[in-house]
Each structure stands twice: as structure tokens, then as C-alpha cells.
N, C-alpha and C positions, 0 to 999 in steps of 0.2 A: 613827781613821775616822768620818767623819761622813755623811750623806744624799747630800751633793753626791758624793762619791768612792763610793759604793756606785751610786748611779746612771748613773757614767761608767761603770764597770765591767762595767755589766749593757749600757750601749748599744755597747759593746769586747767585747761577748762574753764578758769573762771569765767574769760569774756567770751561770749557768741564771737563769730565773724562779723556779725555786721556793727557791734559796738565796739569789736578791737578796730574796724576801719576808720570807725566815725571818729574814737579818741585818737588815732593814730595821724590822719587827716587834721584834726585840731591841734594836735602836740607840733606838727611840721609847719603849718601855719602861724602858729605862733613863735617859734624859732627864725622862720621866714621874717616878720614883721619884727623880732628882735624882741619881743614879750618876754623870752624863755632865753634864757643864756646856756650856751655851748661848754662844759667844762671836759677836761681831757682825761681819760683815762689810763694810766700805767699798768697793763695786766695783759699776760700770757694767756693766747686763746686756748681752749679748751683740747685736749687731743684727739684727733682722728675727727675735728671740723674744720671743714673745706668753708672760707667764708668767700664772697664774689669780690672779684679783682678789683682792686681800686675802686672799690664803690662805696661809699660813706652809708647808704642806705639800705643797714644790715637789716632792714625790714622786710627786705624784699623775699628773705630766707622764708619760705614759707614751712611749718612745722606738720608735719599730716600724720595721719595714723599707721601704728607701724603696722608692717606685715605679718602675717603668721607666719611659720614655719613651714615649709611644706610636709605636710606626712609622711613617713616613710613606709613603705609598703611592708603588709602584714608578713610573717614568716614563710615560707615557701611548703609549710606542713597547715596551711589555711585550707578551710572545706572546699573553699571554692575553686580554689587554684588543682586541688588535689579532685575533684568533678571534672574541672576540665581538661585534666588530663588522662583521667579515663574516658573522657567521652570522645577523644583525639585517638590514644588507641583502639576505641570502639570501631570507629570508622575506618582506619587505618587496617584493622583485621578484617572489617566488611569487605574492603576494596581486593587486598588479600585472597578471600576467597573465592570473591565473583570472578578475578582473573586466572585463577588456578583451573576453576570452573570451564572456564571460555579457552583456556590452552587444552584441557582434556576432551572436550567437544570435538576440536580441531582437529586434534591427531585422531579422534576415532572417525572422523569424516576422511581426511586422506587416507586413513587405510582401507577404507571400504569402498573408496571411487572403483579402484580400478576392477574390484569384483561386480559392481553397478553397472559400469560401463561393459563389461563382460556381457553379462547376462542382459543388457540390451538390446547390445549388438549380435546376439542369438539369437535373441527374441523376432528383432528384423528380419535378418536372414530368413527364420523359418516362415515369417509373414509374407515376404517376398517370396519363398520357392512355392508354395501352396495355395494361396489367393490366386493367383492368376487360372492356375489348372482346377480349383473349385469352380471358379467362378466361370470358366469356360465350360465344364462339367454340368454345371446346373441351368446353363443359358443356350446348351445347345440345339435343346428340344423345341424351345420354344422358339429359340431364332428360327429353326428350319420353318415353322408352321407360317411366323409373318413371312417370310420372305417367299412361302407360293401364296398368301394371300396377295402379297404386293402384286406379284406378276400376273395373279389372273388370269391364269391358264389353265384349260379343263379338257384338253384335249384327253386323247387315252393316254399316249405317249405320257405326256407329263405328271399325268394320278399314277403311271406306272413307277417313273423315275423316285417323285417322292417317295411312294411306297416301299420302293426298296432301299433310299439313304435314309428312311425312319429303321426300319428293318437292322441297318447296320449300328444303329445308337444303341449305347448303353443300357440298362434296365431302369438306371439314376436319370439319363438326361430325357428317358421317353416320361417318368413320372415328375418330372419338372416340366416338360412341357404341357401336361395333362393337367397338371395341378396349377395351372398357369390360366387367364383370362385368353391366350391363344386358342385354348381350346374351343371355348364357348363361340367365339370368332368362327373357329374352323366348321363348327356342328351348322352355325347358322349359314353361315356360306352353301355348305353342302344340300341344308335344307332350299336356300332356294334355288338352286342349280335343278333341284327335285320339282322344284314347285313350276318352272318353266318347263319340264319335260312332260310334267302331267298335263300344264295346257295343248301340248302339242298330239297328244293323245286322240282328239277328233278332229284336228284339221291337217294332220301329216301323219307320217309312218308310225301307225302304232309299235309296230314290231319295233324301229331303231329307239322310239322312246323307251320301252321298257326293258330294253338292253342296257339303255343309258342310266336308266334309274337301277337295275342291276348294277354297275357297276360303279354308279357313287356311292350304293350302300354297303356296299365291297369294301373302297375303297377306306370310307368310315371305319368298319370293322377293323381293318387292318392297321389303321393306325393308333384304335382301341375306342373308337367313339360309339359308344352304343345310345341313340336319342329315339325313342319312341316316336320321334316324326319322322323320321328316317326310315322307312319303307317302300315297299317298290308298288304303285298303284296299278292295278290292269286296267283294261278296255273297259267301259261298260255294256 
């Protein structure tokens, strides 16, 4: 038994790795101790076999299991590849459709933008031109009453001045003033002045008190206030 024979048995699967190493070590030890003599072999090495450089121990070349050739990919017409190609085409088609829809939407927005801006500008101009006039018309009557109450001037001249100014207002301005809370405030103020004049009947000039009451009631009617509380009270 020589090293070549051991290597062949190992390569053929006759010897396992442990048995091969044990037999190889025993053979090498026998050669080193001189118990086994070496003989020269004159033969050509096999084709396509590379030997170790200047290494007499050919047992260092280990023969391992052969690699299986890599499997070649299947033909281009296999079901998996066809399915992948169809999926890719579907995705590209969906992206293209989405892109086209976005382009169409942008074109519509750009085309309509000038008209929307023109309409918005026209609406703003109309609002700016009409709102102040309408607001002033609706607030003139109410504002006149509030100014009169803030001044708290009940002289005959001031009452007449208020009545003249009220008369110059439009019907809408008068209606607005009388439909607000200012009407109730003015009616209550006139009633309080009447009460003061009624108290003067017994302690002062009754004639002057009755004349003042008549003036206050007439003033209320000129404004358009007809409150049952607002009436002239004669001396008892």
C-alpha cells in the first residue's frame, strides 16, 4: 500500500476521511522510520492535472466532490417570465394613464383660471361699490336716534332739529331705525321726560308742564313712535 493507492481509495469512497488520514500517517511514519522503502516510478502525469510545486507529498492534494454545473435559465417563453413581462406592461400602462389625466387636468385649470379671476374681480368690485352705500342707508336712522340720546338735549329747539333731520331720511332709513333697539331706547327716554313733567303739575307751572308734555308726545309721533304710555296727563 502506497500513498497513491490510499488517495485513490479515499477518492473512490472506499476510505473515509478519518480512516484515510490514519492510514496515511501510519504509512508516512513507516517511511520515515525506514520500515517501508520508497521506489521510484517513471510515468507521465495525467493530462490537466496540476501537481504541487516541488512537493513530494502528493497527499496534500485533496480531491473534493465535483461541483454540479449551474443550471441554465429556462427559455424566454416560460410562464414566470411571461407573467413578469405582463405585470411590467400593466404597471407602465397605469402610470402612463395617470400622467395623461394629470396633464389634462392642468390644461383645464390653466384654461379656466383667467375666467375665474375675472369673475372674482367683478364680484369684489360690486361688493365694494354696494356695501358701503347699503350699510350707510341701513344705519342712518338708527345712528341719528343714538346720537340724539347721547346728547341728552331735550330743549324745544333740539327736538325740532331732530324732527326735521328725521323727516329728510328715506323710508328705508326710517324703517331701519325704528326696527332696531334704538326705537325702544328713545321711547323709554321720552316716557321718562313725560314723568318728570307730570311731577311738575302739582308743584310748578301746570300750563308749562302740559305744553311740554304735548311737545314730547308730538315729537314721538313725528318719529313714528306710538307707545300707549306716551300721552298727555292733565292736572287733577
